N, C-alpha and C positions, 0 to 999 in steps of 0.2 A: 504494500500500500504506500502511496506517495505521501509526503509530509503534509501537503495541503488537504488531502483526504482525511488524514488522521486528525488534524486540527479541526476540520469541519465536523467529524464524527464526535470528537470530545466536546465540542461546543454544543452540538445538538443534545448530547446526553446531559450536560450541565443544565441547559435550558429546560429540558424535560423534567429533571429532578427538582429544579427550582420551582417550576410551575406546579408540580405535584405537591411539593411541600407547602407552597402558598395556598393551594386549594384546601389542603388538610388543615392548615392553620385557620383559615376562614371558617371551615366546618366546625372546628373545635370552639371557636368563639360563639357559635350558635348552639352550644350545648343547652339542652332543655332540662330545667330543674323543676321538680314539683314536690309538694308535701303529700306523701301517701297516707301517713297516719300521725296523729299526735294524741297521746294519752296522758292525762294528768296522773302522776305517780304520787305526789305529795304536795299538800298546801300547808304553809306556815305563815306567820305574820309578815315575813320579809319577802317571800317569793313563792312562786308555784313551779314545781319541777315537772317538766314534761319529758316523756320518752318519745322522740320523734323519729320517723323514717322518711328520709329524703331520697327521691329517685333521680338519677342522672341518666339522660339518654344521649348517646354519642352518635352524631350524624356522620362522622368521618370514617374513612377506610383504615385508619390507624388505631391501634390499641392505645388508649390514653391512660397513662399512669398519673393519677391525681395525687399531689402531695397534700399536706395539711391544708384544710380549707376553713377559713374563718368566715362566719356569717352573722348578720344582724337581722332581727325581725323588728319592724317598726309598725306602729298603729297610728294612722292619721298624722304621720310625721314625727311621732314621739318614739324614742328608742325603747322597745319593750324588753330587749335583752340580746345577748350575744351567745354564740355557740361555736364549737369547733368540731369539724369532721376529721377523722383520722384518714391517713392515706389509703387509697384503694385503686383498683384498676377497672376501667370500663372497656369491654370488648369492642372491637370495630363494629360499627352499625348496631350496637347492642345497648344494654342498660345495666345499671347496678343500683342496688338499694343500700344506703348507709344508715345505720341507726346511731343516734346521738342523744345525750341528755341536753335539755335546754331549760334554763331558769328564767322565768318571766318576772318582771317587776310588778308586784301587786298594786302599787299606786297607779300605774298605767292600766293594768288589767281590770281593776275594779271600776274604772270609769265607764266600762262597757258591759259589765256583768249583767245588769238588770235591763239594759237597753235592747229594744227590738231593732234599732238601727244598727246595721253592721258597718263598722268602720273600714277604711281602706287599710288592708294589711299588705305589707311588702317584705319579701325576703331578698336580701342582697348579700353578696359575698364576693370573695376572690379565691379562685382555685389556682394552685400552682401545678403546672403540667410539665412533665419531663417528656419531651417529644424528641425521639432519636438522640441527638447529641446536644440539645439546647433545653433550657428551662424557660417557660413562659407563664406569666401571671395573667389570668383571664377573669375579668369581673363577670358576674351574672346577676340578673334580677328576675324575680318571680312574683307575680301578683296572683294570690290564690283566688279561686272562684268565691262567690258570696257564700255558698254552702260550706266550703272548706274554711273560710274565715269565721263563719258562725260556729262551727265545731271547734275550732281552735280557741276562740275567745271564751266560749261557754264551757269548754272542757268536756265536750261530748265525743 
């Protein structure tokens, strides 16, 4: 093979790998997060302990190794509490369920206990991904449905 052909072949391979990596990165940034379940484990004067299950769906063709994930749940713009998910792996085009404790601030939670109006609940966080040879921090936001928010706030 001539030198010009080798350079062209290497260039095509590099461009193809770069395009594939970029597409997978964009897919990883569109990771879907949802609250599958939240059960009240214990209530005391300071906080309410929940046992939560969060589902992560991976739309990319790469296995995603998620590092430690910090998240915040807010209600109508007020910080209800924070949580941490331990590292896990999401299969390509698959999903995984992570279980974690979450302590809610009762002063915020009690504002909505007796109310029939369901507040705006938002789950935000940042996941650290190890993709091939690089590490990427990707933020996510999830807005539970009215039914999910009702069950979370009222502890059902």
